[in-house]
C-alpha positions as CSV (number, residue, x, y, z in Angstrom):
1,M,154.0,200.6,144.8
2,S,151.9,197.5,145.6
3,K,153.3,194.0,145.1
4,R,151.5,191.0,143.7
5,N,150.9,188.2,146.2
6,G,150.2,184.7,145.0
7,G,150.8,185.6,141.3
8,E,153.0,183.8,138.8
9,K,156.7,183.8,139.5
10,Q,158.8,186.0,137.2
11,E,161.7,184.0,135.7
12,D,165.2,185.5,135.6
13,I,166.4,186.9,132.3
14,W,169.9,185.5,132.6
15,I,170.6,182.0,133.9
16,A,174.2,180.7,134.6
17,H,175.2,177.6,132.7
18,T,176.1,175.8,135.9
19,E,172.5,176.3,137.2
20,L,170.9,174.5,134.3
21,A,169.3,171.1,134.9
22,V,171.5,168.3,133.8
23,A,170.4,164.7,133.4
24,P,172.7,161.9,134.6
25,G,172.3,160.2,131.2
26,H,170.9,156.8,130.2
27,P,173.5,154.0,130.9
28,F,172.6,152.3,127.7
29,Y,173.2,155.3,125.5
30,K,176.3,156.3,127.4
31,R,177.8,152.9,126.6
32,L,176.7,153.0,123.0
33,N,178.2,156.5,122.7
34,E,181.5,155.2,124.1
35,L,181.4,152.4,121.6
36,L,180.8,154.8,118.6
37,E,183.3,157.4,119.8
38,G,186.0,154.7,120.5
39,S,185.6,153.5,116.9
40,K,185.6,157.1,115.5
41,F,182.2,156.8,114.0
42,D,181.7,160.6,113.5
43,E,185.0,161.0,111.7
44,F,184.1,158.1,109.4
45,V,180.7,159.3,108.3
46,E,181.9,162.9,108.0
47,G,184.7,161.8,105.7
48,R,182.3,159.7,103.6
49,C,179.6,162.4,103.3
50,A,181.9,165.4,102.8
51,G,180.9,165.7,99.2
52,F,177.3,166.4,100.0
53,Y,178.0,169.5,102.2
54,H,179.3,173.0,101.3
55,A,181.5,175.0,103.6
56,R,179.7,178.4,103.2
57,L,176.6,178.2,101.0
58,G,173.1,177.1,102.1
59,R,171.3,177.0,105.4
60,P,173.0,175.4,108.5
61,S,172.8,171.7,107.8
62,L,172.6,168.6,110.0
63,R,175.9,166.9,110.6
64,P,176.2,163.3,109.3
65,G,177.0,162.0,112.7
66,I,173.8,163.4,114.2
67,Y,171.7,162.2,111.2
68,F,172.9,158.6,111.5
69,R,172.7,158.6,115.3
70,A,169.1,159.9,115.0
71,L,168.2,156.9,112.8
72,L,169.8,154.6,115.3
73,V,167.5,156.0,117.9
74,G,164.6,154.9,115.7
75,Y,165.6,151.2,116.2
76,F,166.5,151.4,119.9
77,E,163.3,153.3,120.8
78,G,161.0,151.4,118.4
79,I,160.0,154.5,116.5
80,A,158.9,154.1,112.8
81,S,158.6,157.6,111.5
82,E,161.2,160.4,111.3
83,R,158.7,162.8,112.8
84,G,158.5,160.5,115.9
85,I,162.3,160.4,116.1
86,A,162.4,164.2,116.0
87,W,159.8,164.4,118.8
88,R,161.6,161.8,121.0
89,V,165.0,163.5,120.6
90,A,163.6,166.9,121.5
91,D,161.9,165.5,124.6
92,S,164.9,163.6,126.1
93,L,168.0,165.0,127.6
94,A,169.7,161.6,127.4
95,L,169.1,161.4,123.7
96,R,170.3,165.0,123.3
97,G,173.5,163.9,124.9
98,F,173.8,160.8,122.7
99,L,173.5,163.0,119.6
100,G,176.2,165.3,121.0
101,M,174.0,168.4,121.1
102,G,174.2,171.1,123.8
103,L,171.3,172.6,125.7
104,D,171.7,175.8,123.6
105,E,171.3,173.9,120.3
106,Q,168.1,173.2,118.5
107,T,167.4,169.5,117.9
108,P,166.8,168.4,114.3
109,D,163.3,168.8,112.9
110,H,161.7,165.9,111.0
111,S,161.9,167.9,107.7
112,T,165.7,168.4,108.3
113,I,166.1,164.6,108.8
114,S,164.1,163.9,105.7
115,R,166.0,166.4,103.6
116,T,169.4,165.0,104.8
117,R,168.3,161.5,103.9
118,R,167.3,162.6,100.4
119,L,170.7,164.4,99.8
120,I,173.0,161.6,101.1
121,D,172.9,158.8,98.5
122,I,172.3,155.1,99.2
123,D,176.0,154.1,98.8
124,Q,176.9,156.0,101.9
125,H,174.2,154.3,103.9
126,R,175.7,151.0,102.6
127,E,179.1,152.1,103.8
128,V,177.7,152.8,107.3
129,F,176.1,149.3,107.3
130,A,179.5,147.8,106.2
131,W,181.3,149.8,109.0
132,V,179.0,148.2,111.6
133,L,179.9,144.8,110.1
134,G,183.5,145.7,110.6
135,L,182.9,146.2,114.3
136,L,181.3,142.8,114.5
137,A,184.2,141.2,112.7
138,E,186.7,142.7,115.2
139,R,184.8,141.2,118.1
140,G,184.4,137.8,116.5
141,L,180.7,138.2,115.9
142,L,180.9,137.6,112.1
143,K,181.9,134.2,110.7
144,G,180.2,134.0,107.3
145,Q,180.5,130.2,106.7
146,R,176.9,129.3,107.2
147,M,174.2,131.7,105.9
148,G,170.4,131.7,106.4
149,I,168.1,133.7,104.1
150,D,164.4,134.5,104.5
151,A,162.0,137.3,103.5
152,T,159.1,139.1,105.1
153,T,156.6,141.7,103.9
154,L,156.5,145.4,105.0
155,E,153.3,147.4,104.7
156,A,153.7,150.2,102.2
157,N,152.7,153.8,102.9
158,A,149.9,153.6,100.3
159,A,146.2,152.6,100.5
160,M,144.5,150.0,98.4
161,R,141.5,152.3,97.7
162,S,143.8,154.7,95.8
163,I,145.1,152.2,93.2
164,V,144.7,153.1,89.5
165,R,144.8,151.2,86.2
166,R,148.2,151.1,84.5
167,D,146.8,151.5,81.0
168,S,144.1,154.2,81.5
169,G,144.7,155.7,84.9
170,E,141.1,154.9,86.1
171,T,140.4,154.4,89.7
172,Y,138.8,151.2,91.0
173,D,135.3,152.7,91.3
174,E,135.5,154.3,87.8
175,F,136.6,150.9,86.3
176,L,133.7,149.1,88.0
177,C,131.2,151.8,86.8
178,G,132.5,151.2,83.2
179,L,132.0,147.4,83.5
180,A,128.4,148.0,84.9
181,K,127.4,150.2,82.1
182,A,128.9,147.8,79.6
183,S,126.8,145.0,81.1
184,G,123.5,147.0,80.7
185,I,123.2,148.9,84.1
186,A,122.9,152.6,83.2
187,T,123.0,154.0,86.8
188,P,124.7,151.4,89.0
189,T,124.3,151.6,92.7
190,R,126.9,150.7,95.3
191,E,125.3,147.3,95.8
192,D,125.4,146.7,92.0
193,L,129.2,147.5,91.9
194,V,129.9,145.2,94.9
195,R,127.9,142.3,93.2
196,L,129.7,142.8,89.9
197,D,133.1,143.0,91.5
198,R,132.5,139.8,93.5
199,K,131.9,137.8,90.3
200,R,135.2,138.9,88.7
201,K,138.3,136.6,89.0
202,K,141.7,138.0,90.1
203,R,140.4,141.4,90.7
204,T,143.7,143.1,91.8
205,S,146.6,142.1,89.6
206,N,149.9,143.9,89.7
207,K,150.1,143.8,85.9
208,E,146.9,145.9,85.7
209,W,147.0,148.1,88.8
210,K,149.5,150.3,90.5
211,S,149.7,152.8,93.4
212,P,150.0,156.5,92.3
213,A,151.5,157.3,95.7
214,D,154.3,154.7,95.7
215,G,155.1,153.2,92.4
216,D,157.4,150.6,93.9
217,A,154.7,149.1,96.1
218,R,153.0,145.9,95.0
219,I,149.7,144.2,96.0
220,A,150.5,141.3,98.2
221,K,149.1,139.2,101.1
222,M,150.5,140.2,104.5
223,K,151.5,137.8,107.2
224,D,148.2,138.2,109.0
225,G,146.2,137.4,105.8
226,R,145.3,141.0,104.8
227,T,145.8,142.1,101.2
228,H,147.8,145.3,101.1
229,L,150.3,147.3,99.1
230,A,153.7,146.1,100.4
231,H,157.4,145.7,99.9
232,K,159.5,142.6,100.5
233,A,162.5,142.7,102.8
234,E,165.1,139.9,102.6
235,H,167.7,139.1,105.2
236,A,170.9,137.1,105.0
237,V,171.8,136.1,108.6
238,D,175.0,134.5,109.9
239,M,173.9,131.2,111.4
240,D,176.8,131.2,113.9
241,T,176.3,134.6,115.5
242,G,172.9,135.9,114.4
243,A,174.3,139.0,112.7
244,I,172.6,140.3,109.6
245,V,175.2,140.2,106.8
246,A,173.0,141.6,104.0
247,V,169.6,143.2,103.6
248,T,167.7,143.8,100.3
249,L,164.4,145.4,99.5
250,Q,162.5,143.7,96.6
251,A,159.1,144.0,95.0
252,A,156.5,142.2,97.0
253,D,155.2,140.3,94.0
254,Q,158.5,138.6,93.2
255,G,158.9,135.0,94.4
256,D,161.6,133.8,96.8
257,T,163.4,131.8,94.1
258,T,163.8,135.0,92.1
259,T,165.2,137.2,94.8
260,L,167.5,134.7,96.4
261,D,170.5,135.3,94.1
262,E,170.6,139.0,94.7
263,T,170.6,138.7,98.5
264,L,173.2,135.9,98.4
265,C,175.5,137.9,96.1
266,E,175.1,141.0,98.4
267,A,176.1,138.8,101.4
268,G,179.1,137.5,99.5
269,E,180.3,141.0,98.6
270,Q,180.0,142.1,102.2
271,L,182.0,139.2,103.5
272,A,184.7,139.7,100.8
273,E,185.0,143.4,101.9
274,Q,185.4,142.4,105.5
275,I,188.0,139.8,104.6
276,R,189.9,142.5,102.7
277,R,189.8,145.0,105.5
278,E,190.8,142.3,108.0
279,A,193.8,141.4,105.9
280,E,194.9,145.0,105.6
281,S,194.4,146.0,109.2
282,R,195.6,142.8,110.9
283,P,197.7,140.8,108.5
284,Q,199.6,138.9,111.3
285,D,196.5,137.9,113.3
286,K,194.4,134.8,112.8
287,P,191.4,135.7,110.6
288,K,188.1,135.8,112.3
289,V,185.9,135.9,109.2
290,H,185.8,132.6,107.2
291,L,188.3,133.1,104.3
292,Q,186.5,130.7,101.9
293,G,183.2,132.8,102.2
294,I,179.8,131.2,102.2
295,E,179.9,127.4,102.2
296,E,176.4,126.5,103.4
297,L,173.0,128.0,102.7
298,V,169.8,127.4,104.8
299,T,166.3,128.6,103.7
300,D,162.7,127.5,104.1
301,K,160.7,125.5,101.6
302,G,159.5,128.6,99.7
303,Y,163.0,128.8,98.1
304,H,163.0,125.3,96.9
305,S,163.2,124.5,93.1
306,S,165.4,122.3,91.0
307,A,166.9,125.4,89.3
308,V,167.8,127.0,92.6
309,V,169.4,123.8,94.0
310,Q,171.4,123.4,90.8
311,R,172.6,127.0,90.9
312,M,173.7,126.7,94.5
313,K,175.8,123.6,93.4
314,S,177.4,125.7,90.7
315,Y,178.2,128.4,93.3
316,Q,179.9,125.6,95.3
317,V,177.5,126.2,98.2
318,R,175.9,123.3,100.0
319,S,172.2,124.0,100.2
320,Y,169.8,122.9,103.0
321,I,166.4,123.7,101.5
322,P,163.4,121.6,102.6
323,E,161.1,120.4,99.8
324,K,157.4,120.9,99.4
325,K,155.2,117.8,99.3
326,P,155.5,116.3,95.8
327,K,152.3,115.9,93.8
328,G,153.6,112.7,92.1
329,R,156.6,110.8,90.8
330,R,158.8,113.0,88.7
331,N,160.3,112.1,85.4
332,W,164.1,112.8,85.4
333,Q,164.8,111.8,81.8
334,G,167.4,114.1,80.4
335,Q,167.9,116.0,83.7
336,R,170.7,114.0,85.3
337,A,172.5,117.0,86.8
338,E,169.3,118.4,88.4
339,Q,168.5,115.0,89.8
340,Q,171.8,114.6,91.5
341,A,171.7,118.1,93.0
342,L,168.2,117.6,94.2
343,Y,168.8,114.2,95.8
344,A,172.0,115.5,97.5
345,N,170.1,118.4,99.0
346,R,167.4,116.0,100.2
347,R,170.0,113.8,101.9
348,R,171.5,116.8,103.7
349,V,168.1,118.1,104.9
350,R,167.1,114.7,106.3
351,G,170.4,114.3,108.3
352,E,170.8,115.3,111.9
353,Y,173.1,118.2,111.0
354,G,170.6,119.6,108.4
355,K,167.7,119.4,110.9
356,S,169.8,121.3,113.5
357,L,170.5,124.0,110.9
358,L,166.8,124.3,110.1
359,R,165.9,124.7,113.7
360,R,168.6,127.4,114.1
361,R,167.3,129.1,111.0
362,G,163.9,129.4,112.5
363,E,165.4,130.8,115.7
364,L,167.9,133.4,114.3
365,I,166.1,134.7,111.2
366,E,162.7,135.1,112.8
367,R,164.4,136.8,115.7
368,S,165.9,139.4,113.3
369,F,162.5,140.0,111.8
370,A,160.9,140.5,115.2
371,H,163.6,142.9,116.5
372,C,163.8,145.0,113.3
373,Y,160.2,145.2,112.3
374,E,158.0,144.4,115.3
375,T,159.7,145.9,118.3
376,G,161.9,148.0,116.0
377,G,158.8,149.6,114.5
378,M,159.4,149.2,110.8
379,R,156.6,146.7,109.9
380,R,154.7,149.6,108.4
381,C,156.8,152.0,106.2
382,H,156.4,155.7,106.7
383,L,158.5,156.5,103.6
384,R,157.7,156.0,99.9
385,G,160.0,154.7,97.2
386,R,162.3,151.8,97.3
387,E,165.5,153.9,97.6
388,N,164.2,155.9,100.6
389,I,163.0,152.9,102.4
390,L,166.2,151.0,101.8
391,K,168.3,153.9,103.2
392,R,166.3,153.8,106.4
393,Q,166.4,150.0,106.5
394,L,170.2,149.8,106.1
395,V,170.8,152.0,109.2
396,H,168.0,150.2,111.0
397,V,169.5,146.8,110.5
398,G,172.9,148.2,111.3
399,A,171.5,149.2,114.7
400,F,170.3,145.6,115.2
401,N,173.9,144.5,114.6
402,L,175.2,147.0,117.1
403,S,172.8,145.5,119.7
404,L,174.7,142.2,119.4
405,I,177.8,144.0,120.6
406,L,175.9,145.7,123.4
407,R,174.5,142.4,124.6
408,Q,178.1,141.4,125.2
409,L,178.9,144.6,127.0
410,L,175.7,145.2,129.0
411,G,173.8,142.0,128.7
412,A,171.0,143.9,126.9
413,G,170.6,145.1,123.3
414,T,168.0,147.8,123.8
415,P,167.2,150.3,126.6
416,R,163.9,148.5,127.2
417,E,165.7,145.2,127.6
418,L,168.2,146.7,130.0
419,K,165.3,148.0,132.1
420,N,163.6,144.7,132.1
421,R,166.8,142.9,133.0
422,A,167.0,144.8,136.3
423,G,163.3,143.9,137.0
424,R,164.0,140.2,136.3
425,I,167.0,140.2,138.7
426,F,164.7,141.7,141.4
427,S,161.9,139.2,140.7
428,R,164.3,136.3,140.9
429,L,165.7,137.5,144.2
430,F,162.2,137.9,145.6
431,G,161.3,134.4,144.4
432,F,164.4,133.0,146.1
433,L,163.6,134.7,149.4
434,R,159.9,133.5,149.2
435,R,161.0,129.9,148.6
436,T,163.5,130.1,151.4
437,T,160.8,131.5,153.8
438,A,158.3,128.8,152.8
439,A,160.8,126.0,153.3
440,S,161.6,127.3,156.8
441,F,157.9,127.3,157.7
442,I,157.4,123.8,156.3
443,G,160.4,122.5,158.3
444,R,159.0,123.9,161.5
445,R,157.1,121.4,163.5
446,I,153.5,122.6,164.2
447,R,151.6,120.9,167.1
448,P,148.4,119.3,166.0
449,T,145.3,121.0,167.1
450,C,142.7,119.3,169.3
451,L,139.2,118.6,168.3
452,R,136.5,119.9,170.6
453,M,133.1,118.0,170.6
454,A,130.0,120.1,171.0
455,P,127.3,119.2,173.6
456,S,124.5,116.8,172.6
457,F,122.0,119.6,171.9
458,R,124.3,121.3,169.4
459,C,125.6,120.2,166.0
460,R,127.9,117.2,166.5
461,T,130.2,118.3,163.6
462,P,133.7,118.8,165.0
463,R,135.3,122.3,164.5
464,R,139.0,122.7,164.0
465,R,140.7,125.7,165.5
466,S,142.1,128.1,163.0
467,C,145.7,127.6,162.0
468,L,148.2,130.3,162.3
469,F,149.7,129.7,158.9
470,R,147.4,128.7,156.1
471,G,148.5,128.2,152.5
472,S,146.9,130.2,149.6
473,A,146.3,129.4,146.0
474,T,148.6,132.2,144.8
475,G,151.5,131.1,147.0
476,C,151.9,134.4,148.7
């Protein structure tokens, strides 16, 4: 019998477990896994989500610990969609080890992750977020005395071209064709429709139009100036540590003065829960969370109004809200209480302490937006519906809070930052060696070169001999 030469290699049918390729593991995920296992994260989520699972019926499901860890991977890897998370987990041995899955187990598909998210209600996602806050409180990373609140817009998973009328269900083109025919144009062209639409005022109002794909999305102007269907995410950030204490998802057409109270109340409830847990677990120790709750509130000028400042005074919270430029002198007749509250807020904002708080607000709150939605990948939503987006957002922001602990342990809050940190150390060492070498060359005495005059029949311009060491523009 002849043998094949140079053909494909036939793989063995049976492979020993000890001969399988094993990755050494990512140091960041190994440390994160030690943190979660040391705090019994899997036991916590399995106990909370036990009511959503059956012991015998149904197809094999995704364990709660794997589901929530997969969503944490979305933040640390900067992946926005659940499909992308499933691909990344299936492609990495380090992430497979972080999820606690063996080489003989199938990684979760994106449809399994989506179905698990729909089955587990939003209260359990809030419990996971509160559990992470408990870890911050144990390590002194949650104070709660000074709170900063700000909002940003998230691009919805819906297109502006698909909006319909709320009353009749007409699309935008059908509505314009009706207006053209009513104005006397029997068969309007595309140019006629554009010309007619340009003359209309306030063409896309949320009271008249909605998205059939995502009913909770609202027409709003994004940060870059584009008009898009969007949601509004609002953060309450601890001004002492940078931890996100509360996150809410609002309609994008609601003003800041309308949504402030809900986010502030959510932050107050989270702090009250952490104070209660701390009193039960460590009654003899000195409390790390501020027992009096929120005492100071810092926002930007979009939240300023006399009603908001007066409400903050009734809550016994000192407000630091900068004012917009007034159009004229205001008449305070019959509004004595509002006047006193507004003037007190103005004095606090103009003081040195108020200015320092406003600077810190711009640093910490904008940093949370950048980490969660820019590098974290959630600026554009891949889910539809307020509840689905909020579920993902709660775990996403919880991962941001976990990164604060990892910065204490590793000096980096994400795997990318840990990799860049090693590169920065090498670049600093290289720069130090380069400066040391340059200083030794400068200190060395170089003998001056002699000038050699050419004969009379040649050019009389003196030529300098080439130096051995000549500086360059790049400093190399």
